[in-house]
N, C-alpha and C positions, 0 to 999 in steps of 0.2 A: 410499686411506687417507679415512676419511670427514671430510667437511667440518664446521667448527665449525659449531653449530646458532645461527643470527640472532634476533633479537627478530621478524622479518617470519616465519620458520619457524613460530613459536609463535603468530602470528596466523593463518597457514593452516590450523594444525591445529587451533585452536579455530572459525574458519569452517565448515570442514567436518566438526567432530564426529569427530576422528580422533585425540582423547585428546592425549598427551603426544610430543612429537617427541622420539625418540632418536638417529636417526641420521640424516646426510645424503650421498647420493653423486651425484656429475658423473660421467657416462661420459666422459671424454676417454680415447682412445686411449692404451694403455700400451706401444704399441710405438717410440712417438717421444718426444723432447726436446721442452720445451716452446718453443723457437726453431722446430722442425720443427713443431708443432701451428700456430705462428702463420702459418708458410708455407702449411700446408693449408687454414687458415682463409681465408688472403687468395685463394688459387686459387678456393677454392670461391665466395667471395664475388663475384670478377669473373666466375665461370660464371653466377650468378645474376644479374648485372646485365647481363650478355651476353644471357640468356632475357629479361629484363625491357625490354629493346631491341628484341627479336625482336617480343614483344608488343608493344610501342607503335606499331612500324612496321607491322605487320599490321593493327592496328586502325585505321591514319590511312589506311593503302592500302584495307582493307575499306569504312571509311565513304566515302572519295573516290571508290572506283569503283562503289559503290550510287547515290549522289548523279549521279555523271557521266552513266552509261549507263540509269538508270533501272532497276535490276536488283530492282527491290523483292518481285516476284515467286518471282526466282532463290531467295529465301531458303528457298524451301520444299522445293526439291529436296537441298542438302547434310544438313539434320538426317534426311531419310528415306533418302537413302543410309548416313547414319552410322548411324542407327539398327539396321541388318542386324548387321554387324559388333559392335556394342556388345550388343546382344541376345544373340548367338551367345558372345562374350567372358562374359559374365555367366553364361550358363548353365553354363558349363564353369568357370568360377569357383566356383560352387556345389554344382558335382558333383565339388570337389574338384581338377580337372584345371589347376592353376596355371600349368604349361608351356603349355598349348594356350591359356591365357588370355593371358600373355604374348605368345607366336608371334603371336596373334591381333591383339594393339595395335600390333606391329613391322610387322605383314602391312597394317594399314589406314595407319600412316604412310608406307609405301612407296608404297601407292596413291595415296595423297593427293600424294607428289611425284612419281610416273608421271604422273598426270594435270596437274599444274603444267607438267612439263618439254615433255609433247606440247602443251599450249596455247601455250607461248611457241615451240616449233620447226618445228611441222607446218605453222602457218601462215604465209603469206608475209607478208616485211618490205615497207613499213613497218606494215602494217594489224597489229594485234594483236586476238585475240579476248578481249573484257572478262571471261567466263568464264576466262582464265588469270590475270587480276590476282585474280579472285575468290577462285580455290582456289589463288594463291600467298600471300594472303595470309591466308586459313585455316590453311595449311602454317607460315609462320612466327609465328602466334599458337600452333599445338599444338605446335611445338617448342622455341619461348621457354618456353611455361607448364611444359613437360617438364624442360628446363634448371634451371629457377628452382626446381622443385620439388625435384628432386633433388637439387641442391644444399643447398637448405635440410635436406633431409632425411636427409643424410648426413654434415651439419657437427658434429663431436664436442662443442661448445661448447654443443649447443641442446637436450641432454638430461640431465635429474636426477630425481632419485628422494626424498622424504622418508616415511622409515619413522617409524611412529608406533606407540603400544602398540594402538590399535583398527582400523589400517589403514595406506594408503600412498598416497601422493599423487605422480604421475608428470607432470611438467611437461615441456613442451616450447616452445620461443619461437614465437609465431605460431600456437600451435595451443592449441585448448582443455585444459584440465588435467583428466586423469583420477583420479578418485577412486575407492579401492578400500579396501573393508573386508575385512576377514578373512575374515568369515562368508559372505561373498558370491562368494569364489573356488570356482569348480566343478571346475576342471581346472588343471593346469599340465603342458604339452604342449611334449617337446624336438622339435627339427628340426635340419634341419643348417644348423650355425651360430648358433643362437636357440633361447630357451626363449620360448612363448608361454603367457601368464597369461590364463586365459579365467574369466570372472564369470557369473554366473546373469541377469545384468541385460543382457548383452550387451557389456559393456565388456570390452577386451582390453588387454595391455602386450604388447609383443614388446622380448626383451633379446636384443641381439646378444654373440656371444661375442667380437668383436673390442673391445667396448668394454671400456676397464677398469672393475674394481669389478663384471661384471656377474654374474660366477658368484657372490661374494659375496652381492649384493641377491638373487640366485635360491636362496640356501640361506636365507640369512634369512626370506623371503616363505614358503618350504615349512616353515620350522620354526613360522612362526607361524601356518600354516593346517592342519597336518598333523591336529591334533585334531578341526577341523571336518571335513576330509576323511574320515579314517578313523572318526569318529564316523557320517557319514551312510553311508559304505559297511558297515560293521557293521551299524548298525540297518537299511538295505536287505537284507542278507543275513538276518538274523535275522527280518524277516517274512517271508519267503519270497521277495522280489523277487531278480529277477536283476541283479547289478551290472556293467557293462560295461568294459572296458578296452579300448578300439580292437577286435581282431580278437576277443578274448578275453571269454569271459562266465563269469562265477562264479555258481554257485547252487547249491542244496541235492544236484543230482545229481552235479556234479562241475564243471571247467572245460573249458568246448566253445571250441573253437579256430574255429570255424566250417567246420569239416570232419568234426572227430572230437571226441566225448566221453571226455575223461579222468576216471571216476569216482574218489572220493577216496579206495576201496580202493588205487587203485595207483600213489598219488602220496605222495612219502616229505618231498620238500622243494621248494622254489625257492630257487636259487643264481644270483648275479650270476657272468657269464662275458665276459671282456674288456667289450664295450660292449653288453652284451646281457643276456639272461635265460635260465635253463635249466629246465626243469620236470624233477624227477629221479624216476624210478619208485621203487619198492621193492626193484626189482633193480638198484638204482644205474645204469639206465640212462636215455638222454635221451628223453622223450616229446616236446618241442617246445622251440624256439629262435627267442628274435624278439629285436629290435635294440631298446634303448632311446628311439629315436628313431622306433619305430612302435608304443610302448606308453605314451600318456597315464596318468599317474599312477603309475608305476612303483613307487615306493616303499609307496604303499598297495595294489598289486596285491599286493606279496610280504607285506607285513602282514596283509592279508586272509587270505593263504593259510595263514600262521604261526598265525593267529589262529583258522581252520576247523579245522587240523589238531591243535591243542592241544585244542581241545574234543572233538574226535573222541577223541582219546586218553585225556583224563579220564572221558569217557562208556563207554569200553570198561574203563577200570580201575574203575569202580565197578559194572560189569554183577555180578549174582550168580554165583558158581559153581554149575554143577548138577552 
């Protein structure tokens, strides 16, 4: 259920010029009782504190090792070594290969761990290579930072959204607020377990389905932005521009799925089937089928097709009979 609007919510709405606040939602998990939620929060807090402890120990070890062994020039090599997987992972992320990006992060951490262990166990005791302490401190800092970040990110008490007449405000503790106006939303994309709201100014919000109220918030936002999204798509189509929906492109010639062009004379309708969409021909055969998770703005796609087909039917009815 939506939370009661507080005076602070009215203040935030005026501060960000979002109009009048109407509803507010907290993304608490819907699968657990309040007592279980408190236990989860305590567990995540312990993980965050352990991560902070690792970061602190790693920082102290790093500073003491650098000062004791005079490893000031050695700082040049860790950034250079880390630049290679970082650049590779970023390129993969920009190209859409997020699994390779995640795998690259895991492999980088494991490589750092192996280097650390080799420094400790390959060298003979009691002498220890100072580089082992250096890499060990870096490893503690990286692991601790990841533990704290993940604990804060998955905490269900840190996410809320304020729905207003002119936009919404996405709030996360320890992170900057994200302000989204309805006319700024460029696309709403469905993924596996989440819905991503993308704005034309680069702002994005991710609503996970495991959060309570996420489906309600998603439908509310879609209802607020539908007229803007559909108006832009309809205007682009009427002006002769192609409108892109994932692998589909809608134009005056028809619908192109990247491999084949379906002309408007072939198409009868577009219908929802299970968790996807199907293009139905005039012979009642399926021309193409796609999952909703692979089609951004599926509702706009369906409505635009219905709009174009209705225009063509009206045009054919108004043609003079020879």
